[in-house]
MARVOZA-198539 format. One line per field, with one value per residue (C-alpha): residue number from 1; residue in three letters; x, y, z. Coordinates in steps of 0.1 Angstrom, whole numbers, padded with zeros to 4 digits. Last residue first. Example, Ala and Ser with C-alpha at 12.3 -4.5 7.8 and 13.67 -1.06 7.14 Angstrom:
// residues 2
num [2,1]
residuo [SER,ALA]
X [0137,0123]
Y [-0011,-0045]
Z [0071,0078]
***
This chain:
// residues 428
num [428,427,426,425,424,423,422,421,420,419,418,417,416,415,414,413,412,411,410,409,408,407,406,405,404,403,402,401,400,399,398,397,396,395,394,393,392,391,390,389,388,387,386,385,384,383,382,381,380,379,378,377,376,375,374,373,372,371,370,369,368,367,366,365,364,363,362,361,360,359,358,357,356,355,354,353,352,351,350,349,348,347,346,345,344,343,342,341,340,339,338,337,336,335,334,333,332,331,330,329,328,327,326,325,324,323,322,321,320,319,318,317,316,315,314,313,312,311,310,309,308,307,306,305,304,303,302,301,300,299,298,297,296,295,294,293,292,291,290,289,288,287,286,285,284,283,282,281,280,279,278,277,276,275,274,273,272,271,270,269,268,267,266,265,264,263,262,261,260,259,258,257,256,255,254,253,252,251,250,249,248,247,246,245,244,243,242,241,240,239,238,237,236,235,234,233,232,231,230,229,228,227,226,225,224,223,222,221,220,219,218,217,216,215,214,213,212,211,210,209,208,207,206,205,204,203,202,201,200,199,198,197,196,195,194,193,192,191,190,189,188,187,186,185,184,183,182,181,180,179,178,177,176,175,174,173,172,171,170,169,168,167,166,165,164,163,162,161,160,159,158,157,156,155,154,153,152,151,150,149,148,147,146,145,144,143,142,141,140,139,138,137,136,135,134,133,132,131,130,129,128,127,126,125,124,123,122,121,120,119,118,117,116,115,114,113,112,111,110,109,108,107,106,105,104,103,102,101,100,99,98,97,96,95,94,93,92,91,90,89,88,87,86,85,84,83,82,81,80,79,78,77,76,75,74,73,72,71,70,69,68,67,66,65,64,63,62,61,60,59,58,57,56,55,54,53,52,51,50,49,48,47,46,45,44,43,42,41,40,39,38,37,36,35,34,33,32,31,30,29,28,27,26,25,24,23,22,21,20,19,18,17,16,15,14,13,12,11,10,9,8,7,6,5,4,3,2,1]
residuo [GLY,LEU,LEU,GLY,ALA,ASP,ARG,ALA,ALA,ARG,LEU,SER,PRO,LYS,ILE,ARG,HIS,THR,PRO,GLY,VAL,GLN,PRO,ALA,VAL,ALA,ASP,ILE,THR,LYS,LEU,GLY,GLU,GLY,THR,ASN,PHE,VAL,VAL,THR,GLU,ALA,THR,PRO,ASP,LEU,ARG,GLY,SER,GLU,VAL,LEU,LYS,ARG,LEU,VAL,ALA,VAL,THR,VAL,GLY,GLY,ALA,THR,GLU,ALA,PHE,ILE,GLY,THR,THR,ARG,ALA,LEU,LEU,ARG,ILE,GLY,ALA,ARG,ILE,GLU,ASP,ASP,ASP,VAL,TYR,GLU,MET,TRP,GLY,GLY,THR,ARG,ARG,VAL,ALA,GLU,LEU,ALA,TYR,LEU,GLY,ALA,ALA,PRO,ASP,GLY,ILE,ASN,LEU,SER,LYS,ALA,ILE,GLY,THR,PRO,LYS,VAL,PRO,THR,ILE,THR,ASP,THR,ASP,ALA,HIS,LEU,ALA,ALA,ALA,ILE,PRO,ASN,CYS,GLY,ALA,SER,GLN,ALA,GLY,PHE,VAL,LYS,TRP,GLY,GLY,ALA,PRO,ALA,GLU,VAL,LEU,GLY,ILE,GLU,VAL,LEU,GLU,SER,PHE,ALA,LYS,ASP,ILE,LYS,THR,LEU,LEU,GLU,GLY,SER,ALA,MET,PRO,ILE,VAL,VAL,GLN,ALA,PRO,ILE,ARG,TRP,GLY,LEU,GLN,GLU,ALA,VAL,GLU,TYR,GLY,LEU,THR,LYS,SER,GLY,GLU,ALA,TYR,TYR,PRO,ARG,VAL,ASN,VAL,ASN,VAL,PHE,ALA,THR,ASP,GLU,PHE,GLU,ASP,THR,GLU,VAL,LEU,GLU,GLY,CYS,LEU,ARG,ASN,VAL,ASP,ASP,TYR,SER,GLY,ASP,ILE,ALA,VAL,LEU,GLU,GLY,GLY,TYR,VAL,ALA,THR,THR,VAL,VAL,LYS,GLY,PRO,GLU,LEU,ASP,SER,PRO,ILE,PHE,VAL,ILE,SER,PRO,ALA,GLY,ALA,ARG,ALA,ALA,HIS,ALA,ALA,VAL,SER,ASN,ALA,LEU,ASN,GLY,THR,SER,ALA,CYS,ALA,PHE,ARG,THR,PHE,GLY,LEU,ALA,ARG,ALA,ALA,THR,LEU,ALA,VAL,SER,VAL,VAL,ARG,ASP,LYS,PHE,SER,HIS,THR,PRO,ASN,ALA,SER,ASP,ASP,LYS,VAL,TRP,LEU,PRO,ALA,THR,ILE,GLY,LEU,GLU,ALA,ALA,LEU,ASN,GLY,ALA,ALA,VAL,LEU,PRO,THR,LEU,GLY,PRO,ASP,VAL,THR,VAL,ARG,THR,ALA,PRO,ASP,GLN,GLY,ALA,PRO,LEU,LEU,ALA,ALA,TYR,ARG,TRP,LEU,ASN,GLN,PRO,GLY,ALA,GLU,ILE,GLN,GLU,ARG,THR,VAL,ARG,ALA,LEU,ALA,ALA,ALA,ASP,TYR,ASP,VAL,GLU,LEU,PRO,GLY,PHE,CYS,GLU,TYR,CYS,ALA,HIS,GLN,ALA,ALA,LEU,PRO,TYR,ARG,ALA,SER,CYS,ALA,ARG,CYS,VAL,LEU,ALA,ARG,ALA,PRO,SER,ALA,THR,THR,ASP,ILE,GLY,PRO,ALA,ALA,LEU,THR,SER,THR,MET]
X [1167,1148,1112,1120,1091,1116,1131,1097,1089,1122,1117,1084,1047,1037,1033,1009,1025,1012,0981,0951,0942,0923,0890,0886,0890,0854,0840,0856,0832,0826,0861,0874,0864,0849,0853,0889,0895,0924,0945,0970,0999,1009,1038,1018,0993,0960,0946,0977,0960,0983,0978,0940,0939,0960,0938,0907,0920,0926,0891,0873,0893,0882,0845,0851,0860,0895,0922,0949,0984,0998,1014,1000,0966,0962,0973,0950,0919,0929,0934,0899,0885,0904,0889,0854,0856,0868,0853,0868,0859,0878,0892,0893,0878,0847,0842,0845,0823,0796,0796,0792,0763,0746,0750,0736,0705,0722,0699,0717,0730,0754,0784,0781,0776,0810,0809,0792,0758,0736,0705,0713,0698,0709,0725,0719,0744,0764,0800,0797,0826,0810,0777,0794,0811,0778,0760,0788,0772,0788,0818,0824,0828,0856,0854,0883,0883,0910,0923,0930,0958,0981,0965,0935,0944,0930,0909,0898,0861,0858,0888,0874,0840,0854,0873,0841,0821,0845,0842,0804,0802,0823,0803,0770,0777,0749,0775,0808,0843,0866,0900,0915,0940,0960,0956,0940,0961,0956,0985,0977,0956,0935,0928,0920,0898,0877,0872,0860,0839,0819,0803,0782,0764,0747,0728,0714,0700,0688,0664,0633,0652,0687,0684,0649,0635,0605,0576,0554,0560,0526,0509,0525,0547,0579,0568,0567,0603,0613,0598,0617,0650,0645,0638,0669,0689,0678,0650,0637,0637,0654,0639,0660,0643,0668,0689,0724,0735,0713,0734,0768,0752,0737,0769,0790,0764,0769,0736,0713,0681,0684,0683,0658,0665,0641,0654,0641,0659,0682,0707,0735,0712,0699,0735,0744,0713,0719,0756,0752,0723,0745,0773,0750,0735,0709,0675,0673,0655,0655,0625,0617,0617,0612,0631,0660,0662,0663,0692,0712,0701,0714,0748,0756,0744,0765,0797,0790,0786,0823,0827,0840,0811,0831,0852,0886,0873,0875,0911,0922,0949,0978,1001,1030,1044,1064,1035,1048,1021,1043,1062,1029,1017,1049,1047,1012,1012,0980,0955,0939,0904,0896,0859,0831,0816,0789,0763,0728,0739,0717,0737,0768,0752,0764,0748,0731,0737,0775,0804,0804,0803,0836,0853,0822,0839,0860,0888,0868,0874,0905,0918,0885,0885,0922,0916,0890,0852,0839,0836,0810,0787,0791,0783,0750,0745,0724,0716,0708,0677,0673,0652,0615,0610,0588,0582,0619,0629,0645,0622,0623,0625,0650,0626,0626,0644,0641,0675,0662,0684,0703,0671,0679,0672,0675,0696,0724,0751,0736,0736,0710,0696,0683,0668,0638,0609,0611,0636,0627,0624,0661,0669,0683]
Y [0086,0099,0092,0056,0041,0025,0060,0076,0047,0051,0088,0083,0092,0058,0056,0058,0066,0079,0092,0095,0094,0071,0065,0103,0111,0116,0119,0153,0168,0202,0203,0202,0238,0249,0262,0253,0267,0259,0285,0277,0294,0275,0250,0221,0225,0207,0181,0160,0130,0131,0168,0166,0137,0155,0186,0163,0150,0186,0197,0166,0170,0206,0195,0169,0196,0211,0211,0235,0231,0232,0199,0176,0192,0192,0156,0145,0160,0147,0112,0113,0125,0097,0071,0086,0086,0113,0134,0154,0185,0202,0236,0251,0284,0281,0244,0251,0281,0264,0233,0255,0272,0239,0228,0259,0244,0211,0181,0157,0183,0165,0189,0196,0159,0149,0115,0094,0092,0115,0103,0115,0141,0137,0167,0168,0192,0163,0154,0123,0134,0168,0153,0131,0162,0179,0149,0139,0131,0100,0103,0136,0167,0191,0217,0233,0268,0279,0315,0335,0328,0354,0363,0387,0422,0436,0465,0475,0472,0443,0425,0427,0416,0386,0374,0379,0359,0330,0331,0332,0302,0280,0290,0283,0247,0234,0213,0220,0224,0248,0244,0276,0280,0309,0331,0365,0396,0425,0419,0382,0392,0415,0388,0362,0387,0395,0358,0350,0382,0367,0342,0369,0373,0340,0352,0382,0360,0335,0359,0336,0303,0302,0329,0319,0353,0350,0376,0357,0324,0319,0330,0301,0303,0302,0269,0251,0260,0251,0217,0212,0223,0197,0169,0179,0179,0143,0131,0128,0166,0182,0216,0241,0272,0298,0296,0302,0268,0249,0257,0246,0216,0203,0210,0190,0161,0155,0157,0127,0146,0167,0204,0232,0266,0289,0323,0351,0385,0401,0409,0390,0360,0361,0361,0332,0311,0319,0310,0276,0266,0275,0253,0223,0207,0236,0249,0284,0309,0345,0364,0401,0406,0441,0442,0461,0434,0407,0425,0425,0389,0378,0397,0385,0350,0346,0356,0336,0306,0305,0284,0287,0305,0337,0331,0314,0282,0303,0292,0302,0276,0287,0270,0289,0270,0237,0213,0178,0168,0166,0198,0217,0205,0217,0250,0258,0296,0305,0330,0339,0351,0387,0379,0378,0408,0389,0406,0421,0454,0485,0507,0501,0519,0502,0469,0458,0445,0441,0458,0490,0469,0453,0465,0449,0416,0423,0445,0477,0498,0518,0490,0490,0527,0526,0497,0518,0515,0539,0511,0493,0523,0526,0489,0493,0458,0427,0404,0368,0349,0312,0299,0293,0302,0334,0339,0336,0322,0337,0365,0387,0420,0440,0444,0419,0414,0385,0374,0339,0315,0335,0355,0391,0408,0445,0476,0467,0494,0502,0538,0555,0520,0518,0483,0487,0496,0475,0485,0488,0525,0527,0531,0505]
Z [-1113,-1083,-1096,-1105,-1085,-1060,-1055,-1047,-1024,-1006,-1003,-0986,-0990,-1004,-1042,-1071,-1104,-1138,-1122,-1145,-1182,-1205,-1186,-1181,-1218,-1230,-1194,-1191,-1216,-1199,-1184,-1220,-1227,-1260,-1295,-1304,-1338,-1361,-1378,-1406,-1423,-1454,-1457,-1444,-1472,-1463,-1486,-1485,-1469,-1438,-1434,-1437,-1413,-1386,-1390,-1387,-1354,-1342,-1352,-1337,-1305,-1303,-1307,-1279,-1253,-1255,-1228,-1241,-1228,-1264,-1272,-1246,-1245,-1283,-1286,-1258,-1273,-1308,-1294,-1279,-1312,-1331,-1308,-1313,-1351,-1375,-1402,-1431,-1451,-1479,-1490,-1525,-1514,-1534,-1525,-1488,-1488,-1509,-1488,-1457,-1474,-1481,-1445,-1430,-1413,-1404,-1400,-1378,-1354,-1331,-1329,-1292,-1287,-1299,-1281,-1308,-1324,-1344,-1364,-1399,-1423,-1460,-1474,-1512,-1528,-1541,-1546,-1525,-1503,-1500,-1490,-1464,-1450,-1445,-1430,-1406,-1372,-1357,-1379,-1361,-1383,-1393,-1421,-1441,-1455,-1479,-1482,-1513,-1538,-1523,-1489,-1490,-1480,-1448,-1436,-1471,-1468,-1491,-1476,-1441,-1453,-1471,-1440,-1419,-1444,-1441,-1404,-1409,-1432,-1408,-1378,-1396,-1405,-1383,-1364,-1380,-1365,-1383,-1399,-1414,-1442,-1457,-1427,-1431,-1422,-1399,-1375,-1369,-1339,-1361,-1386,-1359,-1342,-1372,-1380,-1345,-1346,-1375,-1352,-1337,-1370,-1366,-1336,-1355,-1383,-1356,-1338,-1343,-1339,-1326,-1300,-1290,-1280,-1258,-1255,-1279,-1261,-1245,-1278,-1296,-1327,-1308,-1292,-1326,-1336,-1300,-1305,-1338,-1321,-1293,-1318,-1338,-1306,-1301,-1279,-1243,-1237,-1207,-1198,-1178,-1163,-1151,-1119,-1133,-1118,-1142,-1172,-1159,-1142,-1175,-1194,-1169,-1169,-1207,-1224,-1225,-1218,-1250,-1241,-1239,-1223,-1205,-1193,-1171,-1172,-1147,-1174,-1157,-1152,-1187,-1201,-1180,-1190,-1226,-1224,-1207,-1230,-1260,-1247,-1241,-1273,-1273,-1282,-1270,-1247,-1235,-1220,-1224,-1261,-1274,-1307,-1291,-1264,-1291,-1309,-1277,-1272,-1305,-1304,-1269,-1277,-1308,-1290,-1258,-1280,-1286,-1254,-1219,-1202,-1199,-1231,-1227,-1244,-1275,-1281,-1316,-1321,-1344,-1368,-1384,-1415,-1412,-1405,-1400,-1375,-1345,-1355,-1359,-1325,-1308,-1327,-1317,-1313,-1293,-1304,-1271,-1267,-1276,-1271,-1246,-1228,-1207,-1228,-1232,-1248,-1250,-1227,-1248,-1277,-1309,-1297,-1329,-1364,-1362,-1381,-1361,-1329,-1337,-1305,-1290,-1292,-1261,-1250,-1257,-1287,-1297,-1319,-1338,-1345,-1355,-1379,-1396,-1402,-1429,-1454,-1432,-1434,-1472,-1476,-1458,-1444,-1450,-1421,-1429,-1437,-1443,-1472,-1468,-1505,-1504,-1467,-1461,-1427,-1396,-1385,-1354,-1373,-1394,-1423,-1452,-1485,-1510,-1522,-1533,-1514,-1487,-1480,-1469,-1436,-1438,-1432,-1407,-1403,-1369,-1355,-1377,-1384,-1348,-1345,-1322,-1344,-1376,-1402,-1438,-1436,-1428,-1465,-1488]
***
């Protein structure tokens, strides 16, 4: 495909991206601000020049910056550093989790990819950096999103650093920590009396109005570029493991897009020769909350029909009742021989505390979901305890502190004296 498909703004002489392609019917479109196929209304994703990707080397990546832009040659925008709208996320820790593995009966290496170390403390910094860099190239001057919290934090922070206006939309019952960590950046913050799906529906209507024609909604009109940022999690894991792909990964699911893009990243690395696939391939496992589990429920029912739900429960960052990429998450899990599970609020709280106690990582509720599902997968025999596994923590526990605050606190309360310390058993 030649660069004539590209709309003004996306420089295909530098970018390996060549078109947007429908995931359902394969129709092709220019690299523009479009997220749905005009033919079948299916979702669009970025299509790349295979020859351009094949020219990328390990050495080129390793010589790059200490953030996600080391993978710029594999992304749709941002090849020129001057064009980037970014807080420079990425290269977050891959933490060896031997204590957690021992507690769960896992004998192979177990790792936690801890994306709470990003600038606004969630993986959303990755997708926002890529989406807003593409949005600027496409001529947008204001940045927006529909969010369950972490995305709102990131869009507001990116806009503040770029000196651009922002307007973000959230459900009004969001955790206070996520409200504060969005509002502090000074952009417009609109709380909606409704669920995330209601918020997202409104944003889909706003993007069609004249008043919002200059506004890039990262997860609506520039969603294809936004989704590509998630691939960098897969790239980093492979690089941090010494250019290899783990046999198993456990990934939290809201829309399902993070799971599909990590799987896509692994496939791309194999296709362009940067890594070899593990013997027998890799398996992808999805994790959901019992309060919002439409993708996992469809897998358990052995159907492709994903029935929307009204989300409940404490894992609000995963509360997307009508998941846009659910079908594609199902396909990835089935193709790789993985599975999906879901866990209730008590299991989520236990997962948060287990991860903290064994690894020193305090995860938000989505991380609790992932660790609790990991336990469930091991206990059910779905996940092989003798195969190397990576689990993904996507956010910081301080944002959802209310989830475990009633369960933890001082183990002793004493007077400031040696006698009180001795009476409490602190001196043996």
